[in-house]
C-alpha positions as CSV (number, residue, x, y, z in Angstrom):
1,M,-5.0,8.4,-26.1
2,N,-8.3,10.1,-27.4
3,D,-8.8,8.1,-30.0
4,L,-9.0,4.8,-28.2
5,P,-13.2,3.6,-27.4
6,F,-13.8,4.1,-24.2
7,V,-17.2,2.8,-22.7
8,L,-17.5,3.8,-19.2
9,P,-18.8,1.0,-16.5
10,T,-22.1,1.3,-15.1
11,A,-22.9,2.3,-11.3
12,D,-23.5,-1.2,-10.8
13,R,-20.3,-2.4,-12.1
14,L,-18.4,0.2,-10.4
15,Q,-19.6,0.1,-7.0
16,F,-18.0,-2.7,-4.2
17,R,-20.6,-3.9,-1.8
18,A,-19.2,-5.4,0.7
19,P,-21.8,-8.1,2.0
20,M,-22.5,-9.1,5.9
21,S,-19.1,-11.2,6.8
22,R,-19.7,-14.7,7.3
23,E,-16.0,-15.8,7.5
24,R,-16.1,-15.8,10.9
25,F,-18.5,-18.6,11.5
26,T,-16.8,-20.4,8.7
27,P,-14.5,-23.7,9.9
28,L,-11.4,-22.2,8.1
29,A,-11.7,-19.2,9.8
30,A,-12.4,-21.1,13.1
31,E,-9.2,-23.2,12.6
32,I,-7.3,-19.3,12.0
33,Y,-8.6,-18.4,15.3
34,A,-8.0,-21.1,17.1
35,L,-4.4,-21.7,15.5
36,K,-3.9,-17.7,16.5
37,K,-4.6,-18.8,20.2
38,Q,-2.6,-21.5,20.5
39,L,0.6,-19.9,18.4
40,N,-0.1,-16.3,20.1
41,A,-0.3,-14.9,16.8
42,V,-1.4,-11.6,15.5
43,I,-3.0,-11.2,12.2
44,L,-1.7,-8.0,10.4
45,A,-3.6,-7.4,6.7
46,H,-3.0,-4.8,4.4
47,N,-5.9,-2.6,2.9
48,Y,-5.6,-4.5,-0.6
49,Q,-6.2,-7.9,0.9
50,V,-8.9,-10.1,-0.3
51,P,-12.0,-9.3,2.0
52,E,-12.2,-12.6,3.7
53,I,-8.3,-12.2,5.1
54,Q,-9.3,-8.6,6.0
55,D,-12.4,-10.1,8.1
56,V,-10.0,-12.4,10.4
57,A,-7.5,-9.8,10.7
58,D,-6.6,-8.1,14.1
59,Y,-5.4,-4.9,12.4
60,V,-6.5,-4.1,8.7
61,G,-4.5,-0.9,7.4
62,D,-1.7,0.7,5.5
63,S,2.0,0.4,5.6
64,L,2.3,3.2,8.1
65,G,0.2,1.5,10.8
66,L,0.9,-1.9,9.8
67,A,4.6,-1.1,10.5
68,Q,3.3,0.6,13.8
69,Q,1.4,-2.3,14.5
70,A,4.5,-4.9,14.4
71,E,6.9,-2.5,16.2
72,K,4.6,-2.8,19.6
73,T,2.9,-6.4,19.0
74,N,3.7,-8.7,22.0
75,A,2.7,-11.9,19.9
76,D,5.3,-14.6,19.3
77,V,4.2,-15.1,15.5
78,I,3.3,-12.2,12.8
79,V,1.4,-13.5,10.1
80,F,1.4,-10.7,7.4
81,C,-1.2,-10.7,5.0
82,G,0.4,-8.4,2.3
83,V,3.5,-8.6,0.3
84,H,6.8,-9.2,0.9
85,F,8.7,-6.0,1.8
86,M,5.8,-5.5,4.0
87,A,6.9,-9.1,6.1
88,E,10.5,-7.7,5.8
89,T,10.1,-4.8,7.6
90,A,7.7,-6.6,10.4
91,K,11.0,-9.0,11.0
92,I,13.3,-5.7,11.0
93,L,11.2,-4.4,13.9
94,N,10.9,-8.2,15.5
95,P,14.2,-10.0,15.1
96,G,13.5,-12.2,17.6
97,K,9.4,-12.9,16.4
98,I,8.9,-15.4,14.0
99,V,7.1,-13.6,11.1
100,V,5.4,-15.7,8.4
101,L,4.0,-14.6,4.8
102,P,0.9,-16.7,3.7
103,D,2.4,-16.7,-0.2
104,A,6.0,-16.7,-0.4
105,N,6.3,-15.2,-3.8
106,A,3.6,-12.5,-3.1
107,G,6.2,-9.3,-4.4
108,C,5.8,-5.7,-5.5
109,S,6.8,-4.5,-8.9
110,L,8.2,-1.1,-7.0
111,E,10.7,-3.2,-4.7
112,E,11.9,-4.8,-8.2
113,S,12.4,-1.7,-9.7
114,C,14.9,-0.7,-7.5
115,P,17.8,-3.2,-6.6
116,A,20.1,-2.6,-3.6
117,E,23.2,-2.6,-6.0
118,K,22.4,-0.4,-8.6
119,L,20.7,2.1,-5.5
120,E,24.4,1.7,-4.3
121,A,26.3,3.1,-7.4
122,L,24.0,5.7,-7.5
123,Q,24.6,6.8,-4.2
124,K,28.4,6.5,-5.0
125,T,27.8,9.2,-7.8
126,N,27.3,11.9,-5.1
127,P,28.2,11.7,-1.3
128,N,26.0,14.4,-0.7
129,F,23.0,12.2,-1.3
130,W,20.6,12.2,1.4
131,T,18.3,8.7,0.8
132,I,15.0,8.7,1.6
133,A,13.0,5.5,0.7
134,Y,9.3,4.8,0.2
135,I,8.3,1.7,2.6
136,N,8.2,-0.6,-1.2
137,C,11.6,-1.7,-1.4
138,S,13.6,-4.7,-0.1
139,A,15.2,-4.8,3.0
140,A,18.4,-4.3,1.3
141,V,17.6,-1.0,-0.1
142,K,16.4,0.1,3.3
143,A,19.7,-0.5,4.7
144,L,21.3,1.8,2.6
145,C,18.9,4.6,3.2
146,D,18.6,7.1,5.6
147,V,14.9,7.3,6.5
148,I,11.7,5.3,5.2
149,V,8.4,7.0,4.5
150,T,5.1,5.7,3.5
151,S,2.6,7.3,1.2
152,G,0.9,8.6,4.7
153,N,3.6,10.4,6.0
154,A,6.3,10.9,2.9
155,E,5.7,14.4,2.7
156,K,6.0,15.1,6.5
157,I,9.0,13.1,6.9
158,V,10.7,15.3,3.7
159,K,10.0,18.9,5.2
160,A,12.0,17.7,8.2
161,A,15.1,16.2,6.1
162,P,18.1,18.0,6.4
163,K,18.2,21.0,4.6
164,D,22.1,20.7,3.2
165,K,21.7,17.2,1.7
166,D,20.2,16.7,-2.0
167,L,18.0,15.0,-1.4
168,L,17.7,11.2,-3.4
169,F,13.9,9.3,-3.5
170,V,13.6,5.9,-4.3
171,P,11.7,4.1,-5.5
172,D,8.3,5.8,-6.8
173,E,8.7,8.4,-9.3
174,N,4.9,9.5,-8.9
175,L,4.7,9.6,-5.0
176,G,8.1,11.5,-5.0
177,Q,6.9,14.2,-7.6
178,W,4.0,14.6,-5.7
179,V,6.1,15.2,-2.6
180,M,8.0,17.5,-4.3
181,E,4.9,19.2,-5.3
182,K,3.6,19.5,-1.6
183,T,7.2,20.7,-0.3
184,G,8.7,22.5,-2.5
185,R,11.9,20.4,-2.0
186,P,13.7,19.3,-5.1
187,M,14.7,15.9,-5.3
188,T,16.3,13.1,-7.2
189,L,13.8,10.4,-8.4
190,W,14.4,7.1,-8.7
191,K,12.4,6.0,-12.3
192,G,10.2,3.6,-10.7
193,N,6.1,2.8,-10.3
194,C,3.4,0.9,-9.1
195,Y,1.8,-0.9,-12.2
196,A,-1.3,-1.2,-10.8
197,H,-1.5,2.7,-10.0
198,V,-0.4,3.8,-13.2
199,E,-3.0,2.0,-15.3
200,F,-5.1,5.3,-14.2
201,R,-5.5,7.9,-17.1
202,R,-6.8,11.4,-17.3
203,D,-9.5,10.4,-20.1
204,A,-11.1,7.5,-18.1
205,M,-11.2,9.9,-15.0
206,L,-12.7,12.7,-16.6
207,Q,-15.7,10.6,-18.4
208,T,-15.8,9.1,-14.9
209,K,-16.4,12.5,-13.5
210,A,-18.8,13.7,-15.9
211,R,-20.7,10.5,-15.4
212,Y,-20.9,11.3,-11.5
213,P,-20.6,14.9,-11.1
214,K,-21.4,14.9,-7.2
215,A,-18.8,12.3,-6.4
216,K,-15.8,13.1,-5.0
217,V,-12.1,11.7,-6.6
218,V,-10.2,10.2,-3.5
219,V,-6.5,9.5,-5.7
220,H,-3.8,7.7,-4.2
221,P,-0.4,9.4,-4.8
222,E,1.3,6.8,-6.2
223,S,-0.5,7.7,-9.6
224,L,0.3,9.3,-12.7
225,R,0.4,13.6,-12.2
226,E,-2.4,13.7,-15.0
227,V,-4.7,12.0,-12.5
228,R,-3.7,13.5,-9.4
229,D,-4.7,16.7,-10.8
230,L,-8.0,16.1,-11.0
231,A,-8.2,14.9,-7.5
232,D,-10.5,16.4,-5.0
233,A,-8.2,14.8,-2.3
234,V,-4.8,12.9,-2.6
235,C,-3.6,10.5,0.1
236,S,-2.7,7.1,1.4
237,T,-5.3,4.7,1.8
238,E,-5.5,5.3,5.5
239,K,-6.3,8.6,5.0
240,M,-8.1,8.0,1.9
241,I,-10.9,6.1,4.2
242,T,-10.8,8.6,7.2
243,Y,-11.6,11.4,4.5
244,C,-14.5,9.2,3.3
245,K,-15.6,9.1,6.7
246,N,-15.4,12.9,7.6
247,D,-16.5,14.4,3.9
248,P,-20.3,14.9,3.8
249,A,-20.4,13.3,0.2
250,K,-22.6,10.4,0.0
251,Q,-20.3,8.7,-3.5
252,F,-16.8,8.2,-4.0
253,V,-14.5,7.6,-6.8
254,I,-11.8,5.8,-5.5
255,V,-8.3,6.1,-7.4
256,T,-6.4,2.8,-5.9
257,E,-6.3,-0.8,-5.7
258,S,-9.7,-2.3,-5.8
259,G,-9.2,-4.2,-2.5
260,I,-9.6,-1.0,-0.1
261,I,-13.2,-0.5,-1.0
262,H,-14.2,-3.9,1.4
263,R,-13.0,-2.0,4.5
264,M,-14.4,1.6,3.2
265,Q,-18.3,-0.3,2.8
266,K,-17.7,-1.7,5.8
267,E,-16.6,1.2,7.8
268,C,-19.1,4.2,5.4
269,P,-22.3,1.5,4.9
270,D,-24.7,4.7,3.9
271,K,-21.9,5.9,1.2
272,E,-21.1,4.7,-2.1
273,F,-17.6,4.0,-3.4
274,L,-17.3,3.7,-6.9
275,C,-14.2,1.7,-8.0
276,A,-12.1,3.9,-11.1
277,P,-11.8,2.6,-14.2
278,T,-8.6,1.8,-15.1
279,F,-6.5,2.4,-18.7
280,D,-7.8,-0.7,-19.6
281,V,-11.0,-0.3,-20.0
282,M,-10.1,2.4,-22.9
283,K,-8.7,-0.4,-24.8
284,M,-11.4,-3.3,-23.9
285,P,-14.5,-1.3,-24.3
286,G,-16.4,-4.8,-24.0
287,D,-14.9,-5.4,-20.5
288,N,-17.1,-2.9,-18.6
289,C,-15.1,-3.4,-14.9
290,R,-11.3,-3.0,-15.4
291,C,-10.7,-2.2,-11.7
292,S,-7.3,-2.2,-10.5
293,E,-6.1,-5.2,-8.4
294,C,-2.3,-5.9,-7.5
295,K,-1.7,-9.7,-8.8
296,F,0.5,-10.0,-5.8
297,M,-1.5,-8.7,-2.8
298,K,-4.5,-11.3,-4.6
299,M,-1.9,-14.2,-4.3
300,N,-2.5,-14.4,-0.2
301,T,-5.5,-16.7,0.1
302,L,-7.2,-17.3,3.7
303,E,-6.4,-21.3,3.0
304,K,-2.7,-20.1,2.7
305,V,-3.0,-18.0,6.0
306,R,-4.1,-21.1,7.7
307,D,-1.8,-23.5,6.5
308,C,1.3,-20.5,7.2
309,M,0.4,-20.7,10.7
310,K,0.0,-24.6,10.6
311,N,3.4,-24.8,9.3
312,L,5.2,-21.6,10.6
313,A,6.1,-21.3,7.1
314,P,7.1,-19.7,4.4
315,R,9.1,-17.4,7.2
316,V,10.6,-14.5,6.3
317,E,14.0,-14.4,7.7
318,L,17.2,-11.7,7.1
319,P,21.0,-11.7,7.9
320,E,21.8,-9.9,10.5
321,H,23.8,-7.0,9.2
322,I,20.7,-6.0,7.1
323,L,18.3,-6.4,10.3
324,K,20.7,-3.9,12.2
325,R,21.0,-1.3,9.3
326,A,17.9,-1.7,8.0
327,R,16.3,-0.7,11.5
328,L,17.6,2.8,11.5
329,P,15.9,4.4,8.9
330,I,12.6,2.7,9.6
331,E,13.0,4.0,13.5
332,R,13.9,7.2,12.3
333,M,10.3,7.1,10.3
334,L,8.6,6.4,13.1
335,E,10.3,8.5,15.7
336,I,9.8,11.7,13.2
337,S,6.1,10.2,12.7
338,A,5.3,10.9,16.0
339,R,5.9,14.4,16.4
340,S,3.0,16.7,16.7
C-alpha cells in the first residue's frame, strides 16, 4: 500500500462547515412541520443523515439514542430517517404505532452480511453460545440473539455478559475486536464490516496527522484496528460529539461517516472539524476530497420525508413472532444501559 500515490486534501477541502440553517423556512420544511402536527408524528434522524433532514428532526442521535427515543415516544407515527434496521428497531419497540422510512431501500452492508439462517446454523454448532448482536442487523437476527449492543454501550454490555457462556458477536468484526480489547472477554466474531468505515486506512491517517499535528483524531470503532490504533479517542458517534465538546482542542479529525460533521459544527461552532480522507484518496490522487459517505444513509431526502408522511408509506411491518422475540434482547440492552 505504501507505493500508492497519495495527495492529502487541503484544509479547506477537508473541513465541513454547517451553514446557517434556512431549511426551517422553506415551503418543503413548512409542509413537513404541518404534517407532523396533523399526524402527531415524531421525526427521528441518525447523525449520518443529510443536513436538511437533521435540521427538521425532533431528535438527532446515534443508534442507542434513537432506540431510547423510539421506546419512550408518545407519537402515533414514527418517521425514521436512517436505514431499515433502525426503523425495524423502532417498530419492535412500538408494535402498535405506524413506523415509516423515507426510502425502503435504505439498507446496510453489515445487516446484509449476516443472514438469519446462516447465524442460526452457526449457533447450532455450540449450544453454549450467548449471542451478542450489534444493532446493525435485521429483526430476524435480533430475534435469534440474547442481547443487542450499540457502539456506545457494547463495552458495558459485554462486561455484563454471563461468565459461563461462550460469547458470539455479530455482525461487525471490527467493533467486536475493539470490544475484546477493552473488556478482555474472548468472543467468536462474525466476519462482517461496514463498507464505509473500512475505507479509512493507516497510511492516509498518518499523513493527515503529520499535516495537522495539533488536531485530535476521533475514530469510530467500526474502523480497522490499524486506524483505531492511531486515535486519540475511539467512540460512538454520540460520544464523539461529547468528546469534541469537552476537549480543549480546537481542531479534530473525524473518522466516521461525514454526515456527523453537520451536527458537530452546529454544536461546536468555535471548533474546526476535518473529515478524514478514505483509502480511495490514495488510489485517486486527483480527487482531493474523498470523504466517507454511506450510500444507504444518503438515500433519504427531505422530499422523501415529506412523501412518506403524506402517504404513510413505506411502512415497516414485521411478523408477530419476530416482534415479540426481537424485543427481548433490545429490552435487555436498554435495561443494562440504564444501570449506573
